[in-house]
C-alpha positions as CSV (number, residue, x, y, z in Angstrom):
1,M,-158.0,44.5,-126.8
2,R,-157.8,45.2,-123.1
3,D,-154.4,45.3,-121.3
4,V,-154.2,42.3,-119.0
5,A,-151.4,41.4,-116.7
6,V,-150.2,38.8,-114.3
7,V,-150.0,40.5,-110.9
8,A,-149.3,37.7,-108.5
9,F,-148.3,34.0,-108.5
10,S,-147.8,31.3,-105.9
11,Q,-147.1,27.6,-105.9
12,S,-146.5,24.6,-103.6
13,P,-143.3,22.5,-103.8
14,S,-143.3,19.8,-106.4
15,V,-143.0,16.4,-104.6
16,R,-143.1,12.9,-105.8
17,R,-145.7,11.8,-103.3
18,E,-147.6,14.0,-100.9
19,T,-148.6,11.6,-98.1
20,D,-150.1,14.0,-95.6
21,C,-152.4,16.2,-97.6
22,N,-155.2,15.7,-100.2
23,E,-155.5,17.9,-103.2
24,V,-157.5,20.6,-101.5
25,E,-155.1,20.7,-98.5
26,I,-152.2,21.2,-101.0
27,L,-154.1,24.1,-102.6
28,I,-155.3,26.0,-99.5
29,P,-151.9,27.5,-98.5
30,V,-151.2,28.4,-102.2
31,I,-154.4,30.4,-102.5
32,H,-153.8,32.0,-99.1
33,E,-150.3,33.1,-100.1
34,L,-151.5,34.5,-103.4
35,R,-154.2,36.7,-101.7
36,T,-151.8,37.8,-99.0
37,N,-149.1,38.8,-101.5
38,A,-151.6,40.7,-103.7
39,G,-153.4,42.3,-100.7
40,I,-156.9,41.1,-101.9
41,T,-159.9,39.3,-100.4
42,N,-162.6,37.1,-101.9
43,E,-164.8,40.2,-102.4
44,D,-162.2,41.7,-104.9
45,V,-162.3,38.7,-107.3
46,D,-164.7,38.8,-110.2
47,F,-164.0,35.4,-111.8
48,V,-162.4,32.1,-110.7
49,C,-161.2,29.4,-113.1
50,S,-159.5,26.1,-112.2
51,G,-157.6,23.5,-114.1
52,S,-157.3,19.9,-113.0
53,S,-158.3,16.4,-114.1
54,D,-161.0,14.3,-112.5
55,Y,-159.3,11.2,-113.9
56,L,-156.4,11.7,-111.5
57,A,-158.7,11.7,-108.6
58,G,-160.7,8.8,-110.0
59,Q,-164.2,10.4,-109.4
60,S,-166.6,12.7,-111.3
61,F,-166.6,16.4,-110.5
62,A,-163.6,16.0,-108.3
63,F,-162.6,19.6,-109.2
64,V,-165.5,21.0,-107.2
65,S,-163.7,20.2,-104.0
66,G,-161.0,22.7,-105.1
67,L,-163.5,25.5,-104.4
68,D,-163.2,24.7,-100.7
69,A,-159.8,26.3,-100.9
70,V,-161.1,29.4,-102.5
71,G,-164.2,29.8,-100.4
72,A,-167.9,29.6,-101.2
73,W,-168.7,33.2,-100.2
74,P,-169.4,35.6,-101.7
75,P,-170.9,34.0,-104.8
76,V,-168.7,34.6,-107.9
77,C,-168.7,33.5,-111.5
78,E,-166.6,30.3,-111.6
79,S,-165.5,27.9,-114.3
80,H,-163.3,24.8,-114.7
81,V,-161.2,23.3,-117.5
82,E,-160.3,19.6,-117.7
83,M,-156.8,20.7,-118.6
84,D,-153.6,22.1,-117.2
85,G,-153.9,25.4,-115.3
86,A,-152.4,27.3,-118.3
87,W,-155.7,26.7,-120.2
88,A,-157.7,28.0,-117.2
89,L,-155.5,31.1,-117.5
90,Y,-156.5,31.4,-121.1
91,E,-160.2,31.2,-120.3
92,A,-159.8,33.9,-117.6
93,W,-157.9,36.1,-120.0
94,V,-160.8,35.8,-122.5
95,K,-163.3,36.5,-119.7
96,I,-161.5,39.8,-118.9
97,Q,-161.3,40.7,-122.6
98,M,-165.0,40.3,-122.9
99,G,-165.5,42.8,-120.0
100,Y,-167.0,40.2,-117.6
101,A,-164.2,40.6,-115.1
102,E,-161.5,43.0,-113.9
103,L,-159.7,40.6,-111.5
104,A,-159.5,36.8,-112.1
105,L,-158.1,34.1,-109.8
106,V,-156.7,31.1,-111.6
107,Y,-155.4,27.9,-110.1
108,G,-154.3,24.4,-111.1
109,F,-153.9,21.4,-108.8
110,G,-153.3,17.7,-109.1
111,K,-152.2,14.6,-107.2
112,P,-151.2,12.1,-109.9
113,S,-149.3,10.0,-107.3
114,M,-152.7,8.5,-106.4
115,G,-152.8,6.4,-109.6
116,D,-150.7,5.3,-112.6
117,L,-150.2,8.5,-114.4
118,P,-148.6,7.2,-117.6
119,L,-151.5,4.8,-118.1
120,T,-154.1,7.4,-117.2
121,M,-152.7,9.6,-120.0
122,A,-153.7,6.9,-122.5
123,L,-157.3,8.3,-122.1
124,Q,-156.1,11.2,-124.3
125,L,-155.6,8.9,-127.3
126,D,-158.1,7.9,-130.0
127,P,-160.8,6.0,-128.1
128,Y,-161.5,3.5,-130.8
129,S,-158.2,2.3,-132.2
130,V,-155.4,3.3,-129.8
131,M,-156.7,3.8,-126.2
132,P,-158.0,0.2,-125.9
133,L,-154.4,-0.9,-126.3
134,W,-153.5,1.1,-123.2
135,P,-150.1,2.4,-124.4
136,D,-148.6,4.4,-121.6
137,A,-147.4,8.0,-122.1
138,V,-143.7,7.2,-121.8
139,S,-143.9,4.6,-124.4
140,I,-145.8,6.9,-126.8
141,A,-143.1,9.5,-126.3
142,A,-140.4,6.9,-126.8
143,L,-141.9,6.1,-130.2
144,Q,-141.6,9.8,-131.2
145,A,-138.0,10.0,-129.8
146,R,-137.0,6.9,-131.9
147,L,-138.4,8.6,-135.0
148,L,-136.4,11.7,-134.3
149,L,-133.2,9.8,-133.6
150,D,-133.5,7.5,-136.6
151,D,-134.1,10.5,-138.9
152,G,-131.2,12.5,-137.4
153,V,-133.4,15.3,-136.1
154,V,-131.9,15.0,-132.6
155,S,-129.2,12.9,-130.9
156,E,-129.2,11.2,-127.5
157,R,-126.4,13.7,-126.6
158,D,-128.7,16.6,-127.5
159,M,-131.4,15.2,-125.2
160,A,-128.9,14.6,-122.4
161,E,-127.7,18.2,-122.7
162,V,-131.2,19.4,-122.1
163,A,-131.5,17.3,-119.0
164,V,-128.2,18.5,-117.7
165,R,-129.1,22.2,-118.3
166,D,-132.6,22.0,-116.7
167,R,-131.4,20.1,-113.6
168,A,-128.6,22.6,-113.1
169,N,-131.0,25.5,-113.4
170,A,-133.4,23.9,-110.9
171,K,-130.8,24.2,-108.2
172,Q,-132.0,27.9,-107.8
173,N,-135.6,26.8,-107.6
174,P,-136.7,25.8,-104.1
175,Y,-139.9,24.3,-105.5
176,A,-138.2,21.9,-108.0
177,Q,-138.3,18.2,-107.4
178,V,-135.2,17.1,-109.5
179,K,-132.1,19.2,-109.4
180,G,-128.3,18.9,-109.3
181,D,-125.1,18.9,-111.2
182,F,-124.7,16.1,-113.8
183,S,-122.5,15.5,-116.8
184,V,-123.8,14.4,-120.2
185,D,-121.6,11.3,-120.2
186,Q,-122.8,10.5,-116.7
187,I,-126.4,10.4,-117.5
188,L,-125.9,8.8,-120.9
189,A,-124.4,5.8,-119.0
190,D,-127.8,5.3,-117.3
191,P,-129.9,2.4,-118.5
192,Y,-132.9,3.0,-120.7
193,L,-136.3,3.4,-119.0
194,V,-138.2,2.9,-122.2
195,S,-135.8,2.8,-125.1
196,P,-134.6,5.3,-126.3
197,L,-135.7,7.3,-123.2
198,R,-133.7,7.2,-120.0
199,K,-135.1,8.4,-116.7
200,H,-133.5,11.8,-117.1
201,D,-135.4,12.2,-120.4
202,C,-138.8,12.2,-118.6
203,S,-140.4,14.7,-116.3
204,P,-141.0,13.5,-112.8
205,I,-144.5,12.7,-111.5
206,S,-145.3,15.6,-109.2
207,D,-148.0,16.4,-106.7
208,G,-148.6,20.1,-106.3
209,A,-150.7,23.2,-107.0
210,S,-150.2,26.7,-108.3
211,A,-152.3,29.9,-108.5
212,I,-152.1,33.1,-110.5
213,L,-153.9,36.4,-110.4
214,L,-154.8,38.3,-113.6
215,A,-155.9,42.0,-113.6
216,A,-157.0,44.4,-116.3
217,G,-155.6,47.9,-117.0
218,D,-155.3,50.3,-114.0
219,R,-156.4,47.5,-111.6
220,A,-153.1,45.7,-112.5
221,K,-151.1,48.8,-111.8
222,D,-152.7,49.3,-108.4
223,L,-151.9,45.7,-107.3
224,C,-148.4,45.4,-108.6
225,K,-145.4,47.7,-109.1
226,R,-144.3,45.8,-112.3
227,P,-147.1,43.8,-113.8
228,A,-146.2,41.1,-116.4
229,W,-148.4,42.3,-119.3
230,I,-149.8,39.6,-121.6
231,R,-148.9,40.9,-125.0
232,G,-149.9,37.8,-126.9
233,I,-151.5,34.4,-126.2
234,E,-152.6,31.6,-128.5
235,H,-153.6,28.0,-128.4
236,I,-153.3,25.6,-131.4
237,C,-154.4,22.0,-131.4
238,E,-153.2,19.3,-133.9
239,P,-155.0,16.2,-134.9
240,Q,-155.4,13.5,-132.3
241,D,-154.2,10.6,-134.5
242,L,-150.4,10.3,-134.4
243,G,-150.2,9.1,-138.0
244,V,-151.6,12.2,-139.6
245,R,-149.2,14.8,-138.2
246,D,-145.5,15.4,-138.5
247,L,-144.0,14.2,-135.2
248,K,-140.6,15.5,-136.1
249,R,-141.7,19.1,-135.5
250,S,-144.2,20.9,-133.4
251,R,-146.3,22.7,-136.0
252,S,-148.9,23.8,-133.4
253,T,-146.2,25.6,-131.4
254,E,-144.9,27.3,-134.6
255,I,-148.4,28.6,-135.4
256,A,-149.1,29.7,-131.8
257,A,-145.8,31.5,-131.6
258,E,-146.4,33.3,-134.8
259,K,-149.9,34.4,-133.7
260,A,-148.8,35.4,-130.2
261,G,-146.0,37.5,-131.6
262,V,-143.0,35.7,-130.1
263,R,-140.6,36.9,-132.8
264,A,-141.7,40.5,-132.6
265,G,-138.9,41.2,-130.2
266,K,-136.0,39.8,-128.2
267,I,-137.0,37.0,-125.8
268,D,-135.1,37.3,-122.5
269,V,-136.6,34.3,-120.8
270,A,-138.5,31.2,-122.0
271,E,-140.2,28.7,-119.7
272,L,-141.1,25.5,-121.6
273,S,-143.4,22.9,-120.2
274,A,-142.3,20.0,-122.3
275,P,-142.4,16.6,-120.4
276,F,-139.6,14.9,-122.4
277,T,-136.1,16.1,-123.4
278,H,-136.7,15.5,-127.2
279,Q,-140.0,17.4,-127.0
280,E,-138.3,20.4,-125.3
281,I,-135.8,20.5,-128.2
282,L,-138.7,20.6,-130.7
283,V,-140.4,23.4,-128.8
284,E,-137.2,25.4,-128.6
285,R,-136.8,25.1,-132.4
286,A,-140.5,25.9,-133.0
287,L,-140.1,29.1,-131.0
288,G,-136.8,30.0,-132.8
289,L,-135.0,30.5,-129.5
290,G,-131.3,31.4,-129.6
291,S,-128.4,31.6,-127.2
292,E,-129.5,35.1,-126.1
293,T,-132.5,33.5,-124.4
294,S,-132.4,32.0,-120.9
295,I,-134.3,28.8,-121.3
296,N,-136.0,27.2,-118.3
297,P,-134.3,29.1,-115.5
298,S,-136.6,27.2,-113.1
299,G,-135.6,23.8,-114.5
300,G,-138.9,23.5,-116.4
301,A,-141.1,20.4,-116.5
302,L,-138.1,18.1,-116.3
303,A,-137.5,19.4,-112.7
304,G,-141.1,19.7,-111.6
305,N,-143.6,22.5,-112.0
306,P,-141.9,25.6,-113.5
307,I,-141.9,28.9,-111.7
308,M,-143.7,31.6,-113.7
309,A,-142.3,34.6,-111.9
310,V,-138.9,35.7,-113.2
311,S,-137.2,39.1,-113.7
312,A,-137.1,40.0,-117.4
313,D,-138.3,42.6,-119.9
314,R,-139.8,40.1,-122.4
315,A,-140.6,36.4,-121.7
316,V,-142.5,33.6,-123.4
317,A,-144.3,30.9,-121.5
318,H,-145.3,27.5,-123.0
319,A,-147.7,24.8,-122.0
320,T,-148.5,21.5,-123.8
321,S,-151.2,18.8,-123.5
322,G,-151.9,15.6,-125.3
323,P,-149.5,13.0,-126.7
324,C,-146.4,14.1,-128.6
325,L,-147.0,17.8,-128.3
326,Q,-150.5,17.5,-129.7
327,Q,-151.7,20.9,-128.5
328,N,-149.6,23.9,-127.4
329,L,-150.3,27.2,-125.7
330,I,-147.9,30.2,-126.0
331,C,-148.1,33.3,-123.9
332,V,-145.8,36.4,-124.4
333,L,-145.2,38.5,-121.4
334,E,-143.6,42.0,-121.1
335,G,-142.6,43.9,-118.0
């Protein structure tokens, strides 16, 4: 296996609605900042991979427009995943492992405020028996939360404590959308959004973009004083049908964590991209995180897009896609 590291990262602020810029205009300064910080040009990049969803833009091949932010010259091997940018990173890592690239530019972008995101997410469900009912993403998550509450797996206070922690952490994150000091009792007094979920239990809809630069071996050392080496990465997907998997745990996270080597050493920092408080609790438990780990110092998905650049010796990054934590990606990073 080749040594691959994250050598640069940049992102735009997470905002509820970007009224002045389209997706590409949000992405352009992010790509420019990444290149400037890393001291590279287009000619240095061997592979480009993007993550986005055409369904958010409402048109086929909408992702192609993102290349306008990267630049069409010189020609370079390019790919796209209809997924979160974390999966684009995974493809770029594989490309480097195969020897097809030494330096890879990865970016993700989206402007979900253009449509109804919770309803759009219904397209991830079974196309024959569930999707035609158009259940929105918050309602699907609420069904899972009710199952957890009724079986005593979590409590509403547990969920509120997660929201309080993440919002407080987000105060240190200039890119976060939702931040501040709250008490558990204060937010438990809020009305339900979709019972048993309150507004604070759900991640905000955010427009934004981020970009990351991966480099192999000595190339990484040349570009960065302290590269974040990827020591393990794994993606596991569970069945699409909600009734054939255990919604009271995240088995795919458990397997991915084991294969990525999460428990091979002490975890200093964990960034979890779980869009609902009860799901964040399930991911924490699946990873076996304890009090010695700083969880979501950026505020995580509940505060907006998480920052992926923190100071630590060993960290774990998490991304999820699909309803009720259907598929999860785990990445272990070491300084």
